[in-house]
KOLVO-695841 format. One record per atom (N, C-alpha, C): residue number from 1; residue in three letters; chain; atom name; x, y, z. Coordinates in steps of 0.05 Angstrom, whole numbers. Each point is the difference from the previous one (the first is absolute). Example, Ala and Ser with C-alpha at 12.3 -4.5 7.8 and 13.67 -1.06 7.14 Angstrom:
<atoms>
+-----+-----+---+----+--------+--------+--------+
:   k :   r : c :  a :     c1 :     c2 :     c3 :
+-----+-----+---+----+--------+--------+--------+
:   1 : ALA : A :  N :    264 :   -114 :    156 :
:   1 : ALA : A : CA :    -18 :     24 :      0 :
:   1 : ALA : A :  C :     18 :     24 :      0 :
:   2 : SER : A :  N :     -7 :     21 :    -14 :
:   2 : SER : A : CA :     16 :     24 :      1 :
:   2 : SER : A :  C :    -15 :     22 :     14 :
+-----+-----+---+----+--------+--------+--------+
</atoms>
This chain:
<atoms>
+-----+-----+---+----+--------+--------+--------+
:   k :   r : c :  a :     c1 :     c2 :     c3 :
+-----+-----+---+----+--------+--------+--------+
:   1 : MET : A :  N :    767 :   2462 :   1978 :
:   1 : MET : A : CA :     11 :    -13 :     22 :
:   1 : MET : A :  C :     14 :     26 :     10 :
:   2 : LYS : A :  N :      9 :    -13 :     30 :
:   2 : LYS : A : CA :     26 :     38 :     19 :
:   2 : LYS : A :  C :     29 :    -12 :    -15 :
:   3 : TYR : A :  N :      5 :     18 :     16 :
:   3 : TYR : A : CA :     31 :      9 :     -3 :
:   3 : TYR : A :  C :      8 :     -6 :     29 :
:   4 : THR : A :  N :      8 :    -16 :      6 :
:   4 : THR : A : CA :      4 :    -13 :     31 :
:   4 : THR : A :  C :     28 :     -8 :     -9 :
:   5 : GLN : A :  N :     19 :    -16 :     27 :
:   5 : GLN : A : CA :     23 :    -19 :     -2 :
:   5 : GLN : A :  C :    -14 :    -21 :      0 :
:   6 : THR : A :  N :    -18 :     -9 :     21 :
:   6 : THR : A : CA :    -19 :    -18 :     -6 :
:   6 : THR : A :  C :     -7 :    -14 :    -34 :
:   7 : VAL : A :  N :    -12 :     28 :    -12 :
:   7 : VAL : A : CA :     -3 :    -20 :    -17 :
:   7 : VAL : A :  C :     26 :    -10 :    -38 :
:   8 : LEU : A :  N :     16 :     11 :     29 :
:   8 : LEU : A : CA :     22 :      1 :    -28 :
:   8 : LEU : A :  C :     11 :    -25 :     12 :
:   9 : ASP : A :  N :      7 :     -6 :     38 :
:   9 : ASP : A : CA :     14 :    -24 :      2 :
:   9 : ASP : A :  C :    -18 :    -29 :    -20 :
:  10 : LYS : A :  N :    -32 :      8 :     -6 :
:  10 : LYS : A : CA :     -8 :    -16 :     -6 :
:  10 : LYS : A :  C :      1 :    -15 :    -33 :
:  11 : ILE : A :  N :      8 :     30 :     -3 :
:  11 : ILE : A : CA :      7 :     -3 :    -34 :
:  11 : ILE : A :  C :     32 :    -17 :     -8 :
:  12 : GLU : A :  N :     13 :     12 :     21 :
:  12 : GLU : A : CA :     20 :     -8 :    -10 :
:  12 : GLU : A :  C :     14 :    -32 :      0 :
:  13 : LYS : A :  N :    -24 :    -13 :     36 :
:  13 : LYS : A : CA :     -9 :    -22 :      1 :
:  13 : LYS : A :  C :     -3 :    -24 :    -19 :
:  14 : VAL : A :  N :    -14 :     20 :    -16 :
:  14 : VAL : A : CA :    -13 :     -8 :    -29 :
:  14 : VAL : A :  C :     22 :     -6 :    -22 :
:  15 : ILE : A :  N :     16 :     10 :    -10 :
:  15 : ILE : A : CA :     18 :      6 :    -13 :
:  15 : ILE : A :  C :     20 :    -31 :      0 :
:  16 : GLU : A :  N :     12 :     14 :     43 :
:  16 : GLU : A : CA :     22 :    -20 :      6 :
:  16 : GLU : A :  C :    -18 :    -30 :     -1 :
:  17 : GLU : A :  N :    -30 :     -5 :     12 :
:  17 : GLU : A : CA :     -1 :    -36 :    -10 :
:  17 : GLU : A :  C :      4 :     -7 :    -30 :
:  18 : ALA : A :  N :      4 :     19 :    -11 :
:  18 : ALA : A : CA :     -6 :    -11 :    -32 :
:  18 : ALA : A :  C :     29 :      1 :    -11 :
:  19 : GLY : A :  N :     13 :      3 :     21 :
:  19 : GLY : A : CA :     25 :    -11 :     -3 :
:  19 : GLY : A :  C :     22 :     22 :     -6 :
:  20 : TYR : A :  N :     -5 :     46 :    -13 :
:  20 : TYR : A : CA :     14 :      6 :     -1 :
:  20 : TYR : A :  C :      7 :     10 :     27 :
:  21 : VAL : A :  N :     29 :     22 :     -6 :
:  21 : VAL : A : CA :     10 :      4 :     22 :
:  21 : VAL : A :  C :    -10 :     33 :     -2 :
:  22 : ILE : A :  N :     -7 :     26 :     19 :
:  22 : ILE : A : CA :     -4 :     22 :    -14 :
:  22 : ILE : A :  C :     31 :     13 :     19 :
:  23 : ARG : A :  N :      4 :     12 :     -9 :
:  23 : ARG : A : CA :     15 :     19 :     16 :
:  23 : ARG : A :  C :      4 :     23 :    -13 :
:  24 : TYR : A :  N :     12 :     22 :     25 :
:  24 : TYR : A : CA :    -17 :     35 :     -6 :
:  24 : TYR : A :  C :     39 :      4 :     -4 :
:  25 : GLU : A :  N :      6 :     14 :    -21 :
:  25 : GLU : A : CA :     36 :     12 :     -8 :
:  25 : GLU : A :  C :    -13 :     23 :     -9 :
:  26 : ARG : A :  N :     24 :     16 :     -9 :
:  26 : ARG : A : CA :     -8 :     26 :     -8 :
:  26 : ARG : A :  C :     21 :     -4 :    -38 :
:  27 : GLY : A :  N :    -15 :     21 :     -1 :
:  27 : GLY : A : CA :      6 :      1 :    -40 :
:  27 : GLY : A :  C :    -31 :     14 :    -18 :
:  28 : ASN : A :  N :     27 :      0 :    -28 :
:  28 : ASN : A : CA :    -20 :      9 :    -12 :
:  28 : ASN : A :  C :    -29 :    -17 :    -21 :
:  29 : PHE : A :  N :     -7 :      8 :     25 :
:  29 : PHE : A : CA :    -44 :    -25 :    -11 :
:  29 : PHE : A :  C :    -11 :     21 :    -16 :
:  30 : GLN : A :  N :      1 :      0 :    -26 :
:  30 : GLN : A : CA :    -20 :     10 :    -17 :
:  30 : GLN : A :  C :    -34 :     -2 :     13 :
:  31 : SER : A :  N :      0 :    -28 :     10 :
:  31 : SER : A : CA :    -34 :     -8 :     14 :
:  31 : SER : A :  C :      3 :     -6 :     22 :
:  32 : GLY : A :  N :     20 :     11 :     20 :
:  32 : GLY : A : CA :     11 :     -8 :     26 :
:  32 : GLY : A :  C :     -5 :    -27 :     -1 :
:  33 : TYR : A :  N :     13 :    -17 :    -19 :
:  33 : TYR : A : CA :     -7 :    -41 :     15 :
:  33 : TYR : A :  C :     25 :     -5 :    -24 :
:  34 : CYS : A :  N :     18 :    -30 :      5 :
:  34 : CYS : A : CA :      1 :     -7 :    -22 :
:  34 : CYS : A :  C :     -6 :    -35 :      8 :
:  35 : ILE : A :  N :     10 :    -15 :    -21 :
:  35 : ILE : A : CA :    -15 :    -27 :      6 :
:  35 : ILE : A :  C :     22 :    -14 :    -16 :
:  36 : LEU : A :  N :     15 :    -20 :     20 :
:  36 : LEU : A : CA :     18 :     -7 :    -14 :
:  36 : LEU : A :  C :     -7 :    -42 :     -5 :
:  37 : GLN : A :  N :    -16 :      0 :    -18 :
:  37 : GLN : A : CA :    -20 :    -25 :      1 :
:  37 : GLN : A :  C :     24 :    -19 :     -6 :
:  38 : ALA : A :  N :     15 :    -19 :     -4 :
:  38 : ALA : A : CA :     19 :    -18 :     -1 :
:  38 : ALA : A :  C :     16 :     -2 :     29 :
:  39 : LYS : A :  N :     -6 :     18 :     18 :
:  39 : LYS : A : CA :      1 :      0 :     20 :
:  39 : LYS : A :  C :    -19 :      0 :     28 :
:  40 : ARG : A :  N :    -23 :     17 :    -15 :
:  40 : ARG : A : CA :    -15 :      2 :     19 :
:  40 : ARG : A :  C :     -4 :     15 :     24 :
:  41 : VAL : A :  N :     15 :     22 :     -7 :
:  41 : VAL : A : CA :      1 :     22 :     19 :
:  41 : VAL : A :  C :     -8 :     22 :    -17 :
:  42 : VAL : A :  N :    -12 :     12 :     23 :
:  42 : VAL : A : CA :    -23 :     28 :     -5 :
:  42 : VAL : A :  C :     15 :     26 :     18 :
:  43 : VAL : A :  N :      7 :     10 :    -18 :
:  43 : VAL : A : CA :     27 :     31 :     10 :
:  43 : VAL : A :  C :    -29 :     28 :      1 :
:  44 : LEU : A :  N :      1 :     14 :     25 :
:  44 : LEU : A : CA :    -15 :     22 :     -4 :
:  44 : LEU : A :  C :     14 :     18 :     10 :
:  45 : ASN : A :  N :     -8 :     20 :     -7 :
:  45 : ASN : A : CA :     11 :     27 :     13 :
:  45 : ASN : A :  C :     -1 :      0 :     24 :
:  46 : LYS : A :  N :     24 :     11 :     22 :
:  46 : LYS : A : CA :      2 :     -2 :     22 :
:  46 : LYS : A :  C :    -15 :     28 :     20 :
:  47 : PHE : A :  N :     -4 :     26 :    -27 :
:  47 : PHE : A : CA :      1 :     10 :      5 :
:  47 : PHE : A :  C :    -39 :     16 :      8 :
:  48 : PHE : A :  N :    -15 :    -29 :    -11 :
:  48 : PHE : A : CA :    -33 :     13 :     -4 :
:  48 : PHE : A :  C :      4 :    -11 :     27 :
:  49 : GLN : A :  N :    -23 :     16 :      9 :
:  49 : GLN : A : CA :    -16 :     -4 :     32 :
:  49 : GLN : A :  C :    -23 :    -22 :    -11 :
:  50 : THR : A :  N :    -16 :     -2 :     30 :
:  50 : THR : A : CA :    -12 :    -19 :     -4 :
:  50 : THR : A :  C :    -15 :     -3 :    -31 :
:  51 : GLU : A :  N :    -22 :     22 :      4 :
:  51 : GLU : A : CA :    -16 :    -11 :    -27 :
:  51 : GLU : A :  C :      1 :     12 :    -24 :
:  52 : GLY : A :  N :     33 :      6 :     -1 :
:  52 : GLY : A : CA :      8 :    -10 :    -32 :
:  52 : GLY : A :  C :     11 :    -25 :     -7 :
:  53 : ARG : A :  N :      9 :    -21 :     30 :
:  53 : ARG : A : CA :     11 :    -26 :      8 :
:  53 : ARG : A :  C :    -32 :    -18 :    -15 :
:  54 : ILE : A :  N :    -22 :     16 :     16 :
:  54 : ILE : A : CA :    -11 :    -24 :    -14 :
:  54 : ILE : A :  C :     -4 :      1 :    -21 :
:  55 : ASN : A :  N :    -19 :     23 :    -15 :
:  55 : ASN : A : CA :    -17 :      7 :    -26 :
:  55 : ASN : A :  C :     29 :    -13 :    -18 :
:  56 : THR : A :  N :     24 :      6 :      5 :
:  56 : THR : A : CA :     29 :    -12 :    -25 :
:  56 : THR : A :  C :    -18 :    -30 :      2 :
:  57 : LEU : A :  N :      2 :    -18 :     26 :
:  57 : LEU : A : CA :     -1 :    -23 :     -6 :
:  57 : LEU : A :  C :    -23 :     -7 :    -12 :
:  58 : VAL : A :  N :    -23 :     18 :     14 :
:  58 : VAL : A : CA :    -31 :    -13 :     -8 :
:  58 : VAL : A :  C :      2 :     -5 :    -41 :
:  59 : ASP : A :  N :     13 :     23 :     -4 :
:  59 : ASP : A : CA :      7 :      6 :    -27 :
:  59 : ASP : A :  C :     23 :    -22 :    -16 :
:  60 : LEU : A :  N :      8 :    -15 :     20 :
:  60 : LEU : A : CA :     26 :    -22 :    -13 :
:  60 : LEU : A :  C :    -11 :    -28 :      3 :
:  61 : MET : A :  N :     -9 :     -9 :     14 :
:  61 : MET : A : CA :    -29 :    -21 :      1 :
:  61 : MET : A :  C :    -12 :     -8 :    -22 :
:  62 : PRO : A :  N :    -11 :      8 :    -19 :
:  62 : PRO : A : CA :      0 :    -20 :    -23 :
:  62 : PRO : A :  C :     19 :     -9 :    -12 :
:  63 : GLN : A :  N :     25 :     14 :      4 :
:  63 : GLN : A : CA :     23 :     -3 :    -24 :
:  63 : GLN : A :  C :      7 :    -26 :     22 :
:  64 : LEU : A :  N :      0 :     11 :     25 :
:  64 : LEU : A : CA :     15 :    -54 :      2 :
:  64 : LEU : A :  C :    -11 :    -20 :     14 :
:  65 : ASP : A :  N :     22 :    -11 :    -18 :
:  65 : ASP : A : CA :    -17 :    -30 :      1 :
:  65 : ASP : A :  C :      4 :    -13 :     31 :
:  66 : ILE : A :  N :    -38 :      5 :     -1 :
:  66 : ILE : A : CA :      4 :    -13 :     29 :
:  66 : ILE : A :  C :    -28 :    -25 :      5 :
:  67 : ASN : A :  N :     13 :    -18 :     14 :
:  67 : ASN : A : CA :    -22 :    -16 :      3 :
:  67 : ASN : A :  C :    -22 :      2 :      9 :
:  68 : PHE : A :  N :    -24 :     -4 :     -8 :
:  68 : PHE : A : CA :    -23 :     19 :     25 :
:  68 : PHE : A :  C :      3 :    -30 :     10 :
:  69 : ASP : A :  N :    -11 :    -28 :      8 :
:  69 : ASP : A : CA :     10 :    -17 :     10 :
:  69 : ASP : A :  C :      5 :    -10 :     17 :
:  70 : SER : A :  N :     33 :      6 :      5 :
:  70 : SER : A : CA :     29 :      8 :     21 :
:  70 : SER : A :  C :      1 :     19 :     18 :
:  71 : LEU : A :  N :    -30 :     15 :     -5 :
:  71 : LEU : A : CA :      2 :     31 :     13 :
:  71 : LEU : A :  C :    -14 :    -15 :     31 :
:  72 : THR : A :  N :      7 :     16 :     24 :
:  72 : THR : A : CA :    -12 :    -20 :     29 :
:  72 : THR : A :  C :    -36 :     27 :    -17 :
:  73 : HIS : A :  N :    -16 :    -24 :     31 :
:  73 : HIS : A : CA :    -36 :     20 :      1 :
:  73 : HIS : A :  C :      1 :     29 :     -7 :
:  74 : GLU : A :  N :     12 :     11 :     15 :
:  74 : GLU : A : CA :      4 :     27 :     15 :
:  74 : GLU : A :  C :     15 :      8 :    -22 :
:  75 : SER : A :  N :     25 :     -3 :    -21 :
:  75 : SER : A : CA :     18 :     11 :    -26 :
:  75 : SER : A :  C :    -24 :     -4 :    -21 :
:  76 : GLN : A :  N :    -23 :    -13 :      1 :
:  76 : GLN : A : CA :    -21 :     -6 :    -23 :
:  76 : GLN : A :  C :    -11 :     12 :      1 :
:  77 : LYS : A :  N :     -2 :     21 :     19 :
:  77 : LYS : A : CA :    -27 :     19 :     -3 :
:  77 : LYS : A :  C :     15 :     24 :      3 :
:  78 : VAL : A :  N :     23 :      9 :     10 :
:  78 : VAL : A : CA :     12 :     21 :     -6 :
:  78 : VAL : A :  C :      2 :      0 :    -33 :
:  79 : TYR : A :  N :      9 :    -22 :    -16 :
:  79 : TYR : A : CA :      1 :     -8 :    -31 :
:  79 : TYR : A :  C :     -8 :      8 :    -14 :
:  80 : ASP : A :  N :    -27 :     -5 :     11 :
:  80 : ASP : A : CA :    -35 :     -2 :    -18 :
:  80 : ASP : A :  C :    -16 :     35 :      8 :
:  81 : GLU : A :  N :     12 :      7 :     23 :
:  81 : GLU : A : CA :     -2 :     31 :      0 :
:  81 : GLU : A :  C :     13 :     19 :     -3 :
:  82 : VAL : A :  N :     25 :     -5 :    -12 :
:  82 : VAL : A : CA :     29 :     24 :    -19 :
:  82 : VAL : A :  C :     -5 :     -1 :    -19 :
:  83 : MET : A :  N :    -12 :    -28 :    -21 :
:  83 : MET : A : CA :    -11 :    -10 :    -27 :
:  83 : MET : A :  C :    -30 :     18 :     -3 :
:  84 : SER : A :  N :    -16 :      4 :     21 :
:  84 : SER : A : CA :    -19 :      3 :     -7 :
:  84 : SER : A :  C :    -11 :     36 :     -6 :
:  85 : VAL : A :  N :     34 :     17 :     10 :
:  85 : VAL : A : CA :      2 :     24 :      5 :
:  85 : VAL : A :  C :      6 :      7 :    -36 :
:  86 : PRO : A :  N :    -18 :     21 :    -15 :
:  86 : PRO : A : CA :      3 :     14 :    -13 :
:  86 : PRO : A :  C :     28 :      3 :    -14 :
:  87 : VAL : A :  N :     -3 :     -7 :    -15 :
:  87 : VAL : A : CA :     29 :      9 :    -11 :
:  87 : VAL : A :  C :      5 :     43 :    -14 :
:  88 : GLU : A :  N :     13 :     12 :     -5 :
:  88 : GLU : A : CA :      2 :     23 :      5 :
:  88 : GLU : A :  C :     10 :      5 :    -31 :
:  89 : LYS : A :  N :     -2 :     13 :    -17 :
:  89 : LYS : A : CA :      9 :     13 :    -29 :
:  89 : LYS : A :  C :     16 :     12 :     -4 :
+-----+-----+---+----+--------+--------+--------+
</atoms>
C-alpha cells in the first residue's frame, strides 16, 4: 500500500461511511489513536505524517464496527484491501 494523501483520503472515507467521525488532535496517545465507541469518534495524533496516519488507521480498522454492505462499492474495495494487509506483531 502506498503512503499518499489519496490513499489516506480513501481510508478516511471508508471509516466515515461507517458512521465514525475522524478528528486529528494533539495529546498523549500511547498508540497514536483513541476510540470513543459510544460517540463513534476516532481521534488520531495530529502530529503524525501521512504514513503514520495510514498505518494507524489500518491497524485500527479491525476494531471498528463497520457494516461492509453499507459501504459504497469503491469503499468496499478499499476496505477489502486494508483488511488483507498482514498484521505486524
